N, C-alpha and C positions, 0 to 999 in steps of 0.2 A: 353348348354352354360357353360363355365368354370367360376365358381364364384371367382377364385383366383385373377382375375383382378379387382374386385369390392372393393369399400370401405367397410370395415367390421364394423358393428354396435357395440353396447355397450354390447354384450352378453358374453364377455370374451376374450379380447385380439385378438389373431390371429385365433380364431375359426370362420369358416363361419357361417352365420345365418341359413343356411339349408344344408342338405347333398349335396355333390358334384354331385350326380346323379339326383338331383331335377331339375325341369323346372320352371322358373319364368314366370308368366302370368300377364301382365299389365292390371289393371282394372280401370285406371283413378282416379278421386278424390274419397276418402272414403265418403260414405253416410250411414246415419243411416238406420236401417231396411234392410240392404243388407247382405246376407250370403256371407262370404269370406272363401275360402278353403285354406289349406296349400299351400304355394309357390305363392300365388297371391300377387301382388304388387300394392300398392295404394299411392296416394299423399295426405297428410294431413298437412295443415298449412305450405305448401312449404317444407315439409320433405317427403322423400320416405321411406315407410315401407314394409316389407314382412311378410305375415301371417305365423306364426309358427305352427298353427293348425286351424281347422275350428272354426269360431266365428261369432257372430251377435251382433250388438250394442256395440261393444268393441272399444272405441276410441284408435287409435294406440299410441298416446303419453302417455296414462295413464294405459296401459295394457301390461306390458312387457312379460307376459306369453303367450300372443296371437300374439304379433307383435315384430319385431326387426327392428331397424333403419338401413336403407341402405345408405341414403345420407341426409346431412343437408339442402340442398336446391335443389329443383327440379322444372323445368319448364314443365308443362304438354305437351306443344307443341313439346318437343324434346325427349320424352321417348316413346319407342315402344317395341313390342315383337321382339325377334330374332328367 
């Protein structure tokens, strides 16, 4: 998937949240005690985030070294893997 068409998060202007050769993997709602790996996408408080590195128990909205914001509002029913 080409990330150039996606809304870019807060990590620095026009820089994509992950490398362009990465693959996003949708994981549904973020849950505590789940291991998330780089490039996995979750929904947390109606926001969509992508993991920047492997992490566990790191809430996406308060851990910018582990997560980057992809979209400000997201409906779980309309997001899927490509």
